[in-house]
N, C-alpha and C positions, 0 to 999 in steps of 0.2 A: 475310323473311316477317314480317308484322305483323298485328295484330288491331284492328279498328275496330268500334265500336258505333254503328250508323247506323239511321235510320228505314227502314222497309220500302220506302217510295217511292223513297228514294235507292238502296237495294240493287237494286231492279228496274231502275233506269236504268243502273247500273254493270255488271250481269251480261252484257248483250248485247255489251259492249265488251271482254270477257275475251279475252286473247291479243294485243290490239293493242299494238304497240311492245314486245312481250315482257313485258307486265304482265298478270297473271291475277287474276281476282276469283272468289271462291267463298263461298257462304253456309254457315256452320257448321250441320251437321245437329243434330237433336234427339238427346238421349241414347238409347242402345240402338236406334238406327236405322242402316240400311245401304242405300246406293244402289248398284244395279248399274251399273257403269261399263265402257264399252268403250274400252280403251286402243289407240291406233293403233300399228301395227307400223312400226318405223323401219328402213329399209334401211341396211346398213353404208356404202354409198357416199354417203348423204345427210348433209349438214352440218346444223347447228342451224337455219339460216334456211330451207333447203329443206324440212326436216321440219315446221317451223312453218307454212310456206306451204301445204303439202299438207293439214295438219290443218285450217287455216282454210277451205280450199275445201270440204272434206267437211262441216264444221260449218255453213257458209253454205248448202250444198245441203239439209241436214237441218233447218236453222233451229234449231240447238241451241247451247248455251253450251260453250265450251272449258274443260276442267278440267286441272289440273296437279298433279303429285306430285313429291316430291323424289327418291326413289330409283328406280332402274331405267333402262334405256335407252329403253323405250317409256313416256315420262312425260307424254304429252298424250293426252287422250281426251275423250269426251262421255258424257252420261248414256245408258245403254243403253235402247233402245226395243224394241217388238215387231219392228220391221223390222230393226234392227241387231243383235238378239240372236242371230239365226241366223248360224252360222259354218260355213265349209267343213270337211268331215270327210275323213279318209283312208279310201279304199275299195279293195278288191281286185276286179278284173274278170277273169273267166275265160271261155273260150269264144270270144274274139275271134279272127277269122282271122289266121293268121300273117303274111299279106302286108299287113296294114293298117299304116298309119303313124299318127303322133300326131294329124295333122289329121283323119283319118277317125274316130278314137276320140272326139276332142273334138266333132266334128260330130254323132256319134251321141248323146252325152249332152246336148248343147245342144238337139237335137230333142226330147228327152224332158223338157225343162223344167229341166235342171240348169244352174247358174250357176257362174262363176268356176272353170272347169275348168283344171286344171294337171296335166300328166303328170309324175310323180315318178320312176318306174322301170318298166323292162320286163325280165322274166326269161323264160327258156325260148325265146330267139330261135332260129329254124331248127329248132324241134321241133314236135311235134304239139300240145303243150299250151303255151300262152303266158299268162302272168299279168302284168297291168298294175297298178301302184300309182298311184292318181289322187287328187288333192286337189280336191274340188268340193263345192258346196252343193246338196243335193237340193231338189226342189220343196217349197214350203211345205205343200202338202197331204200330203206324204209325209215330213215331218220326223221323225216318230217311228218310221219303219221301220228295220229292220236289214239287210234284203236286198231285192234287186230282180231282176227277170227281164225280159230283152228278147229279141225274136225278129227276125231279119233274113231274110225269105224269099228275097231275091235271092242272098245268099251261103250260104243254108242253115245259119245260125249261131244257136245258142242261147247267149246271153250272160248269165252270172250275176254279180251285183255284191253284195258283202257288205262290211260295215265291217271295216277292218283292225284286227288286234289291237294293243294298246298296245306301244310300243317298249320293249325291254328295256334296262336300264342297262348301261353298259360294264363288262365284267369285266376286272379288272386282274390282272396276273401276281403271284402270291404265292409266297413261299418261307419255310418255317419255319427260323428261325435258333436254334441252340442257345445257351443262355446261357453266358457264360464261367465256367470252373471253375479251381480252384487247380492249379498245376503239380504234376506227379506227383513224389513223394518216395520214395526206396527204403525198404522196410520195415526195421525195426530187429530184428536177430537177438537170440537169447537171450544170446549172449556179447558183444554190443556191436554198433556200427554197422559197415557195410561199410568205411568209412574206417579204423576201428580194426583190422579184420582185414587190410587192405592194409598198414597201417603195421607190423603185426607181421611181415609177410612180408619187408618191405624197410625197413631203418632210414632210408635216404636219403629215401624217400617220406614217412616219418613226419615227418622234420625239415622237408621242404618244405611238408607239409600244416600243420604247426604255424605256420610263418612266414606262410603264406597266411591262416590264421585270425586271427593277430595283426594283419596289415595290414588285413584287412577290418574288424576292430573299431576300429582307429585311424581309418579312413576314416569309419566311422559316427559317431565322436565329433566329428570335424571338421565333418561335415555337420550334426549337431545344433546345434553352436555357431553355424554360419552361419545356420541357420534362426532362431535366437533373436535375432540382431542385424540380420538383413536385413529389409527391408520388402517388402510385396507390390506389385509394379509393375503398373500398369493397362495393359491392352491398348487397341487403337484402338477396339474395339467396346464396351468397358466404360465405364460412366458414371464421372465424376470421384469420385462418392461411394464407389466401390469401393476406392480407394486407402486402405490401412490404415496410418496413421501415428499417432505418439503424440499429434499435435495434433488428430486427428479425434475429436471428442466429440459425442455426441448429447444434445440438450436433454432433461432429465427430463420425465416426463409428470406435470404438476401436476394436483391435484384441484380447485383453485379458481383464479380469475383473479389473486388476490393472489400466490399461489405462482408462477403463470406469469410475472408481471411481475418477481418477485424472482429467478427462474431465468434471466432473459435474454430472455423473449418480448417482442415489440414490438406496440404498437397501430397499426393502419392504418385511417385514416379514409377511407372511400370516398364520403363525402358522401351526398346523397340528398334527395329531395323527396317524402316519403311512401313511398318504396321502399327505405329504408335497410335494412330486414330482408332483402329479397331481394338487395340488393347485398352484404350481409355473407355470406350463404350462397353467393352466386356467387363472391365472392373466396376464401372458404375452400375451396370445391370446386376452383377453378382452381389454388390453391397446392398442394393435396394431390395433384393430378394432374400438374402441370407444374413445381412448385417455384419459380414466379415469381409476383409480385404483380400484380394488375390496377390500372390507373389508374382514376380516377373515371369517365372517359368509357367505358372498356371495361367497367367494372362496371355502368354504366347499361344497356348493350346486353345483357349476360348476365342482368341482373336482369329485364329485360322478358321474356326468354324463359322464365325460371323463373316469373314472374308469370302468363304465359299458360298454362303447363302446369298450375300449381296451380289456376287458375280452372276450366279445362276438366276437370281431374280431379275437383274437387268437384262440378261440374255433372253429370258422368257417374255418379258414385257418391253422389248426393245422398241416396238412401234409406238407405245404410249410415252415411255420415258425419253426416247430419242427426239420427240417433237420439240422439246425445249432445250436441246443441246446447242451450246455455243462454244467454239474452241477457246481454250484458256490461253491467252497471250502472255499472262504473267507467270505461267508455270515454268519452273526451271527444269533442266535436264535430269538432275539428280532426283527430282520428285517423281519422275517416271522411269527411273533406273536406266537412264541413257537411251531410252527407246524414242522413236520418232514421235513428234507431236501429233496428237489425234485431231484430224479434221472432220471426221464423222463419228457418230455414236458407235458404229461397229468397230472402228479403230480404237475408240476409247475403251470398249469392252476387252479388246485384245490386250491393251496396255494394263488394264486392271487385273487380267488373268495372271500377271506377274505379281507374286506376293510382296515384292519390295517396292511396288508402286504406291505412292501415297494415296490415301483416301481423299475424296473431294465431296462437293455437295451432292452429286449423283449417288455416290456410295452411301452417304448418310441417309439420303432419302430412301434408298433401297432397304437399308437396315431398319429404318423406322417403319416402313410398310410391312416388312417381313416379321419383325418381332412385336410390333404394336407399341413401341416406345415413343415417347415425345422427347426429341433431342433439341436442346438449346445449347448453342456453341458460342461462347464469348471469344473475342479476338482482341489481343492487346494492341493499343495504339502505338504509334512511333515514339511518342514521348515516354511511354511506359508508366504514365501516371494515372491512367484510367483505362477502363475496359468498356467495350461496347458489344452489344449482342449481334451475332451474325446468324441469320436464318439459313439453313441448308436449302 
């Protein structure tokens, strides 16, 4: 997925070709707007090519543009119109003669202006009262109704149709489990424990009890010594970092970059062409999550995703983020790719839409809000002997 800034004439030429060869085009909506979209249902038997071909046929019939979304099984749709907004509903039909079949029920509803009739269920067969569950689309003139009544003089039948109640969620079997408790121990009597009382009755039992207690203490001492010298072995599902050995040491948490370099931290140059700030954040985010470093090519791809999220986030929340905007008088021309200096937050967003424009405090604030990361940005002093923290 990528973002392009194009003239409106070019966008109008690209949108009708959305979906061809598996490539989709979509124009980004304005902030705080929402388009009603009808997502096409995908049958489990359909593969991706069959599903796309079916959606293209419907879009060509309606003369609409195909839209695509990442998540979900039904990920292709079109903009919802007044004709496509109407959807089939589930209804319950009572009073239908017991000898009727599905074809006769569908013929009755079709004759009354119903469309897309599909029989879902039939209950009460061979009884006086029969209830049918039907999925159908009522006539457009009766879209707001909740009940319908039909009369069939030939069969002397009065048929009532009402909307079906919503389906209940599945109930799972539950069982209360009592929390584990300590094992029961015999109470201590006023004259001593039960073992002492038994030992008084039989001297041989007292000697055996004494030897057993001494053996148990000796086993506890040996077990404690083994625990001190042994290391924790990792299982197959445990990560390698769980192995606790004397060589395993975690790097300290430094407060400055100088302390970090002195403690063994390493610098990783991810290159960049105006997007070095986004690359640095993408590299740190990837290392914190996966424990591996990104290459310069991989960092470029991850940085482009962060850049697009930051620009869209600032555009969506421009009223809140723009309240604290102040023009940057120290910003050089090459930092904004030779574009005019931004005097308003709207102009700043236009400059940030250029991928070669440097990131600034507003960009990092948008990334932090969008990703949930805490960003601490150090800045080197003029003397290059110490660093100080800079908050975005």
